[in-house]
C-alpha positions as CSV (number, residue, x, y, z in Angstrom):
1,X,0.1,-0.3,0.1
2,X,1.4,3.2,-0.8
3,X,1.2,6.2,1.4
4,X,-0.3,9.7,0.7
5,X,2.7,11.2,2.5
6,X,6.2,12.0,0.4
7,X,8.8,13.8,1.0
8,X,8.3,16.9,-1.7
9,X,8.1,20.3,-0.7
10,X,4.7,20.6,-0.5
11,X,4.3,18.0,2.4
12,X,7.3,18.8,4.1
13,X,6.4,22.7,4.8
14,X,2.9,21.7,5.6
15,X,3.5,19.1,8.1
16,X,6.9,20.1,9.5
17,X,6.8,23.9,9.3
18,X,10.2,24.1,7.8
19,X,11.1,24.9,4.1
20,X,12.9,22.2,1.9
21,X,16.0,23.4,2.2
22,X,15.9,23.4,6.1
23,X,14.3,19.8,6.1
24,X,17.8,18.7,3.7
25,X,19.6,20.6,6.4
26,X,18.2,18.2,9.1
27,X,18.5,15.2,6.5
28,X,22.1,15.9,5.9
29,X,22.8,15.6,9.9
30,X,20.9,12.4,10.2
31,X,22.4,11.1,7.4
32,X,26.1,12.2,8.7
33,X,25.2,10.5,12.2
34,X,24.5,7.3,10.4
35,X,20.9,7.2,10.0
36,X,21.5,5.5,6.5
37,X,23.3,2.4,7.7
38,X,25.0,0.2,8.3
39,X,22.3,-1.8,5.7
40,X,21.9,-5.4,7.6
41,X,19.3,-7.4,7.1
42,X,16.3,-6.1,5.1
43,X,16.2,-2.9,3.8
44,X,14.1,-0.2,5.3
45,X,10.8,0.1,2.9
46,X,11.0,3.7,3.1
47,X,13.9,6.1,1.6
48,X,15.6,7.7,4.5
49,X,14.4,11.2,3.5
50,X,10.6,9.6,4.6
51,X,11.9,8.0,7.5
52,X,13.0,11.3,8.7
53,X,9.6,13.0,7.8
54,X,7.9,10.1,9.7
55,X,9.8,11.6,12.6
56,X,9.3,15.0,12.2
57,X,5.6,14.6,11.4
58,X,5.2,12.8,14.7
59,X,6.9,15.2,16.8
60,X,4.8,17.8,14.9
61,X,1.4,16.2,15.2
62,X,1.9,13.9,18.2
63,X,-0.6,11.2,15.9
64,X,-0.2,7.4,17.2
65,X,1.9,5.0,15.5
66,X,-1.6,3.7,14.1
67,X,-2.4,7.1,12.8
68,X,0.8,7.4,10.9
69,X,1.0,4.0,9.4
70,X,-1.7,4.5,6.9
71,X,-0.3,8.2,6.2
72,X,2.9,6.4,4.7
73,X,1.7,3.1,3.7
74,X,3.5,1.3,6.4
75,X,2.9,-1.0,9.5
76,X,2.3,0.8,13.0
77,X,5.7,-1.3,14.1
78,X,7.6,0.1,11.5
79,X,6.3,3.4,12.4
80,X,7.8,2.5,15.7
81,X,10.9,1.5,14.6
82,X,11.9,4.4,12.3
83,X,11.3,6.8,15.3
84,X,13.5,4.7,17.7
85,X,16.1,4.6,15.6
86,X,16.1,8.2,13.8
87,X,14.5,9.7,16.8
88,X,18.1,10.4,18.7
89,X,19.9,11.4,15.4
90,X,17.6,14.5,14.8
91,X,19.1,15.8,18.0
92,X,20.4,19.4,18.4
93,X,24.2,19.6,18.4
94,X,26.4,19.9,21.2
95,X,27.4,23.3,22.1
96,X,30.8,24.1,23.2
97,X,31.9,27.3,24.8
98,X,32.0,30.1,22.5
99,X,35.0,32.0,22.1
100,X,33.6,35.3,22.9
101,X,31.7,33.6,26.0
102,X,32.0,37.4,27.9
103,X,30.1,38.9,25.6
104,X,27.3,36.3,25.0
105,X,23.6,36.4,27.1
106,X,22.1,33.2,27.4
107,X,18.6,33.0,29.1
108,X,17.1,29.7,30.8
109,X,13.6,28.6,32.1
110,X,12.0,25.4,32.6
111,X,8.8,24.2,31.5
112,X,6.6,21.5,32.4
113,X,5.8,18.5,29.7
114,X,3.1,16.2,30.6
115,X,4.6,12.7,30.4
116,X,2.8,8.9,30.5
117,X,6.4,7.2,32.2
118,X,6.0,7.2,35.6
119,X,9.8,7.1,35.7
120,X,10.5,9.9,34.2
121,X,7.5,12.6,35.3
122,X,6.0,13.3,38.7
123,X,3.0,14.8,39.7
124,X,3.5,18.6,39.6
125,X,2.0,22.3,39.9
126,X,0.3,22.0,36.4
127,X,-2.0,19.0,38.1
128,X,-0.8,17.0,35.8
129,X,2.2,14.1,35.9
130,X,4.9,16.3,34.1
131,X,8.5,16.4,33.7
132,X,10.5,19.5,34.0
133,X,12.7,20.5,31.1
134,X,15.4,23.3,31.1
135,X,16.3,25.2,28.1
136,X,19.0,27.5,27.1
137,X,18.2,29.8,24.3
138,X,20.6,33.1,22.8
139,X,19.0,36.2,23.8
140,X,20.1,37.5,20.6
141,X,19.4,35.0,17.9
142,X,16.3,33.1,19.9
143,X,18.1,30.0,19.1
144,X,18.0,27.2,21.4
145,X,21.7,26.3,23.0
146,X,21.2,23.5,24.9
147,X,18.5,21.5,27.2
148,X,19.0,19.1,29.9
149,X,17.5,15.7,30.7
150,X,13.9,16.0,31.6
151,X,13.7,15.6,35.6
152,X,10.4,14.9,37.8
153,X,8.2,18.1,37.7
154,X,7.8,18.2,41.2
155,X,11.5,19.1,41.5
156,X,12.1,22.9,41.6
157,X,14.2,24.8,38.7
158,X,17.0,25.3,40.8
159,X,17.6,22.2,41.7
160,X,16.8,20.7,38.2
161,X,19.6,23.5,36.8
162,X,22.4,22.6,39.5
163,X,22.2,18.5,38.5
164,X,21.6,19.4,35.1
165,X,25.2,19.6,33.4
166,X,24.1,22.7,31.8
167,X,26.3,25.3,34.5
168,X,29.6,23.7,32.8
169,X,28.4,24.6,29.3
170,X,27.6,28.3,30.6
171,X,31.0,28.8,32.3
172,X,32.3,32.2,31.3
173,X,28.4,33.4,30.0
174,X,26.0,35.5,31.3
175,X,22.8,33.6,32.0
176,X,19.5,35.2,32.9
177,X,16.8,33.4,35.0
178,X,14.0,34.4,36.6
179,X,13.1,34.5,40.5
180,X,13.4,30.5,41.0
181,X,17.0,30.3,40.1
182,X,18.0,32.6,43.2
183,X,21.4,31.3,45.0
184,X,22.5,29.4,41.5
185,X,24.9,32.2,40.3
186,X,22.4,33.5,37.4
187,X,21.5,36.8,36.9
188,X,17.7,37.0,38.8
189,X,15.7,39.7,39.5
190,X,16.0,41.9,42.8
191,X,13.7,40.7,45.4
192,X,11.6,42.5,48.1
193,X,12.2,42.5,51.8
194,X,10.0,42.6,54.5
195,X,9.2,46.1,55.3
196,X,11.5,47.4,52.5
197,X,9.9,48.4,49.4
198,X,12.3,48.1,45.8
199,X,14.5,51.0,45.0
200,X,13.1,53.0,42.0
201,X,16.7,51.7,40.4
202,X,15.8,47.7,41.3
203,X,12.3,48.2,39.8
204,X,14.0,49.7,36.6
205,X,16.6,46.6,36.6
206,X,13.8,44.0,36.9
207,X,11.5,45.8,34.3
208,X,14.2,45.5,31.9
209,X,14.9,41.9,33.2
210,X,11.4,40.8,32.4
211,X,11.6,42.5,28.6
212,X,14.6,40.3,28.0
213,X,13.7,37.1,29.7
214,X,10.4,37.0,28.1
215,X,12.2,35.7,25.1
216,X,13.1,32.5,26.4
217,X,9.1,31.7,27.5
218,X,8.3,32.9,23.8
219,X,10.8,30.2,22.6
220,X,9.5,27.9,24.6
221,X,5.9,28.3,23.3
222,X,7.1,27.6,19.7
223,X,8.7,24.5,20.5
224,X,5.4,23.6,22.3
225,X,3.9,24.2,18.3
226,X,5.5,20.6,18.2
227,X,2.9,18.9,19.9
228,X,4.7,16.1,21.3
229,X,5.9,18.2,23.8
230,X,2.3,18.7,25.0
231,X,1.7,15.2,26.0
232,X,4.6,12.7,25.7
233,X,3.9,8.9,25.2
234,X,7.5,7.8,24.8
235,X,8.6,6.1,27.8
236,X,12.4,6.2,28.6
237,X,14.8,8.8,27.3
238,X,11.5,9.3,24.7
239,X,11.1,12.9,26.2
240,X,14.8,13.6,26.2
241,X,14.7,12.6,22.6
242,X,12.0,14.5,21.4
243,X,13.0,17.5,22.9
244,X,16.5,17.3,21.3
245,X,15.1,17.2,18.4
246,X,12.1,19.7,18.4
247,X,14.9,22.4,19.5
248,X,17.0,21.1,16.2
249,X,14.0,22.0,13.9
250,X,12.7,25.0,15.7
251,X,16.4,26.3,15.3
252,X,16.5,25.4,11.7
253,X,13.0,27.1,11.2
254,X,14.6,30.2,12.4
255,X,17.2,30.0,10.2
256,X,18.0,31.6,7.0
């Protein structure tokens, strides 16, 4: 049975919101990471471009395996194997410490992603079983710099940040965070003390801090246009791979 979705420009842009040139860059990254080999056993029933499209459409729409299978003319089991094989290969590239770290400004924030895996998430303040995912963006480009492995959703942002490994990647870079990151070494807003109002200069600093930090909330909102980050059905490392892949596609969508 032939499916209705193929890796042509119209369907790629419709279902992934990536232009064909951007999708080809994603495809190139997957190929360089070994996504097209080694050829052992039965060959895949779809070419690499359409297998990458399967994964991108899955993250974008959060359709089930049974729903995706007839769209590509394959079985639900094949959809599952494609996602498990290629999902980790779509991940955003690891960011090294920039040479001009002292001149950079990054912004961090945590977001709750509802999950089904009880080993990954926890009952949290959004009244759902969720995982806490930390996201860092560059303030000037709005591109995602790094994401951390998901932590249980009932853990505080500051605790997740300290145990995430992200502080080592941010060494030497100025990083903004909200009031939840107090005593972490990040630039946070001034806090009111009992019986003392903020000074006029502190109020102005906080207003500017909110204006700049809003960029990370906008970026997280765009990441969640990929519906797999609104209700992740994957278990184990599935959420981590989804966040990394979505961050990669988000960066490609913002590129020229």
